[in-house]
C-alpha positions as CSV (number, residue, x, y, z in Angstrom):
1,X,0.0,0.0,0.0
2,X,2.9,2.4,0.8
3,X,4.4,1.8,-2.6
4,X,1.0,2.6,-4.3
5,X,0.7,5.7,-2.2
6,X,4.2,6.8,-3.1
7,X,3.6,6.1,-6.8
8,X,0.4,8.1,-6.8
9,X,2.0,11.0,-5.0
10,X,4.9,11.0,-7.5
11,X,2.6,11.1,-10.4
12,X,0.6,13.9,-8.8
13,X,3.8,16.0,-8.3
14,X,4.9,15.5,-11.8
15,X,1.5,16.4,-13.2
16,X,1.3,19.6,-11.2
17,X,4.8,20.6,-12.2
18,X,4.1,20.1,-15.9
19,X,0.8,21.8,-15.9
20,X,1.4,24.8,-13.6
21,X,5.0,25.7,-14.3
22,X,5.7,28.8,-16.3
23,X,6.6,28.1,-20.0
24,X,9.7,29.9,-21.2
25,X,12.4,30.3,-23.8
26,X,15.9,31.8,-23.4
27,X,18.1,32.3,-26.4
28,X,21.4,34.0,-27.1
29,X,22.1,34.5,-30.8
30,X,25.1,35.9,-32.7
31,X,24.0,37.5,-36.0
32,X,25.9,38.7,-39.0
33,X,25.1,40.9,-41.9
34,X,22.2,40.4,-44.4
35,X,21.2,36.8,-44.3
36,X,18.2,34.5,-43.7
37,X,20.7,32.2,-41.9
38,X,22.8,34.9,-40.3
39,X,22.1,34.0,-36.6
40,X,23.8,31.2,-34.8
41,X,24.2,30.1,-31.2
42,X,28.0,30.3,-31.7
43,X,29.8,33.6,-31.9
44,X,31.9,34.1,-35.1
45,X,35.6,33.7,-34.8
46,X,36.2,37.0,-36.5
47,X,34.4,39.9,-38.0
48,X,31.5,42.1,-36.8
49,X,28.4,40.5,-35.3
50,X,25.4,41.5,-33.3
51,X,24.4,39.7,-30.0
52,X,20.6,39.1,-29.7
53,X,19.1,37.9,-26.5
54,X,15.5,36.8,-26.3
55,X,13.8,35.6,-23.2
56,X,10.1,34.7,-23.3
57,X,7.9,33.8,-20.3
58,X,4.3,32.8,-20.9
59,X,1.6,31.5,-18.6
60,X,-2.2,31.7,-18.4
61,X,-2.6,33.5,-21.7
62,X,-0.2,36.4,-20.9
63,X,3.5,36.8,-21.8
64,X,6.5,38.9,-21.1
65,X,9.2,39.0,-23.7
66,X,12.6,40.6,-23.0
67,X,14.5,41.3,-26.2
68,X,17.9,43.0,-26.5
69,X,20.4,43.8,-29.3
70,X,24.1,44.8,-29.0
71,X,26.7,45.2,-31.7
72,X,28.6,47.5,-34.0
73,X,27.4,51.1,-34.5
74,X,24.3,50.9,-36.6
75,X,20.7,52.1,-36.3
76,X,18.0,49.7,-35.1
77,X,14.8,50.5,-36.9
78,X,12.5,47.5,-36.4
79,X,12.1,44.0,-35.0
80,X,9.4,41.3,-34.9
81,X,8.9,38.0,-33.2
82,X,6.5,35.2,-34.1
83,X,6.5,32.9,-31.1
84,X,3.0,31.4,-30.6
85,X,0.8,28.9,-32.5
86,X,-2.3,31.1,-31.9
87,X,-2.7,34.8,-31.9
88,X,-1.1,37.7,-30.1
89,X,-3.1,40.7,-28.9
90,X,-2.5,43.9,-26.9
91,X,1.3,44.0,-27.0
92,X,2.8,47.0,-25.2
93,X,6.1,48.1,-23.9
94,X,6.5,47.6,-20.2
95,X,7.5,50.6,-18.1
96,X,11.1,51.5,-18.9
97,X,11.2,48.9,-21.6
98,X,10.7,50.9,-24.8
99,X,13.9,52.9,-25.3
100,X,11.7,55.8,-26.4
101,X,9.8,53.8,-29.0
102,X,6.0,54.0,-29.1
103,X,5.2,51.7,-32.0
104,X,4.4,48.1,-31.0
105,X,1.8,46.3,-33.0
106,X,0.0,43.0,-32.9
107,X,-0.4,40.7,-36.0
108,X,2.4,42.5,-37.7
109,X,5.9,41.6,-38.8
110,X,9.0,43.7,-39.8
111,X,8.5,44.7,-43.4
112,X,12.0,46.1,-43.7
113,X,13.2,49.7,-43.8
114,X,12.0,50.4,-40.3
115,X,8.4,49.3,-40.8
116,X,5.8,46.9,-39.5
117,X,4.0,46.2,-42.7
118,X,4.0,42.4,-42.8
119,X,1.0,40.4,-41.6
120,X,0.9,37.5,-39.2
121,X,-1.7,37.0,-36.4
122,X,0.9,35.2,-34.3
123,X,3.5,38.0,-34.3
124,X,4.2,41.3,-32.8
125,X,6.4,44.1,-34.2
126,X,8.1,47.1,-32.9
127,X,9.6,50.0,-35.0
128,X,10.9,53.5,-34.8
129,X,7.7,54.8,-36.4
130,X,6.8,58.0,-34.6
131,X,10.1,58.1,-32.8
132,X,13.8,57.7,-33.8
133,X,16.1,54.8,-34.8
134,X,18.3,53.6,-32.0
135,X,22.1,53.7,-32.3
136,X,23.4,50.3,-31.2
137,X,26.6,49.7,-29.3
138,X,28.3,47.1,-27.2
139,X,25.8,48.0,-24.4
140,X,22.6,46.0,-25.0
141,X,19.5,47.9,-26.1
142,X,16.7,46.1,-24.3
143,X,12.9,46.0,-24.9
144,X,10.4,44.5,-22.6
145,X,7.0,43.6,-24.2
146,X,3.9,42.3,-22.5
147,X,0.7,41.0,-24.1
148,X,-1.8,38.2,-24.5
149,X,-1.6,35.1,-26.5
150,X,-3.6,32.0,-27.5
151,X,-2.2,28.6,-28.4
152,X,1.3,27.5,-27.3
153,X,4.9,28.5,-27.6
154,X,6.4,27.4,-30.9
155,X,9.5,25.2,-30.7
156,X,10.8,27.1,-33.8
157,X,10.0,30.8,-33.9
158,X,10.7,33.5,-36.4
159,X,12.9,36.5,-35.7
160,X,13.0,39.5,-38.0
161,X,15.5,42.3,-37.3
162,X,16.5,45.4,-39.3
163,X,19.4,47.8,-38.7
164,X,20.8,50.4,-41.1
165,X,24.1,52.2,-41.6
166,X,22.6,55.6,-40.8
167,X,19.5,57.0,-39.1
168,X,17.8,56.9,-42.4
169,X,16.2,53.4,-42.6
170,X,16.2,53.5,-46.4
171,X,20.0,53.7,-46.4
172,X,22.4,50.8,-46.7
173,X,21.2,47.8,-44.6
174,X,23.9,46.4,-42.3
175,X,21.6,43.9,-40.6
176,X,18.5,42.4,-42.2
177,X,17.6,39.1,-40.5
178,X,14.5,37.0,-41.2
179,X,15.2,33.6,-39.7
180,X,13.5,30.6,-38.1
181,X,15.1,30.0,-34.7
182,X,15.1,26.7,-32.8
183,X,14.0,27.9,-29.4
184,X,15.9,26.9,-26.2
185,X,13.5,25.9,-23.4
186,X,14.3,27.6,-20.1
187,X,13.8,26.1,-16.6
188,X,10.5,26.8,-14.9
189,X,10.3,29.6,-12.4
190,X,12.0,28.5,-9.2
191,X,9.3,29.9,-6.8
192,X,6.5,28.3,-8.8
193,X,8.3,25.0,-8.8
194,X,8.7,25.0,-5.1
195,X,5.1,26.0,-4.5
196,X,3.8,23.2,-6.8
197,X,6.1,20.6,-5.2
198,X,5.0,21.7,-1.8
199,X,1.3,21.3,-2.8
200,X,2.0,17.9,-4.2
201,X,3.7,16.7,-1.0
202,X,0.8,18.0,1.1
203,X,-1.6,16.0,-1.1
204,X,0.6,13.0,-0.8
205,X,0.5,13.1,3.0
206,X,-3.3,13.5,3.1
207,X,-3.7,10.6,0.8
208,X,-1.3,8.5,3.0
209,X,-3.3,9.2,6.1
210,X,-6.6,8.4,4.4
211,X,-5.4,5.0,3.2
212,X,-4.1,4.2,6.7
213,X,-7.5,5.0,8.3
């Protein structure tokens, strides 16, 4: 009977952890020049490259995405991410997470030249429309976006990123990325894991006492 109780409790704990834990991705990419395959998880041995960090946390239909870019002096004019199998709605920059940008749109992708003119209901796009391009440097430029979603996190998501040589987005492109990225799953939130495990253990003890009665 004790073995049965232990087995049931273990299953309960695993079930709770898998269902309730926060879903997340955490990727560090190294991107070069104009290419549909310009981003890699390995830094180039030589030459200029941009470091892109993307961390996505999603739970209960809401998400927070922290996206940053660092690299040689060029002007960031737009980016977009397609990360969910369903739809994205109401994206907005979190407080202090806009770098002065105001344009953040649902169901849009980066159309190039600092614009969000592509269409995809699973995406969100940010651009310098209504504000100014951002001069990149070795210090990361970080955006924090919150919003709502349906469906699930895609194991392979799409990153689009546009940077130009000057503040004029129609000038020479130095970074124009449109690439499918194999996402790297992140560990669940530590506090959530502890809470769920504690609940599972309490349930296990209650079940053990009931079976002994």
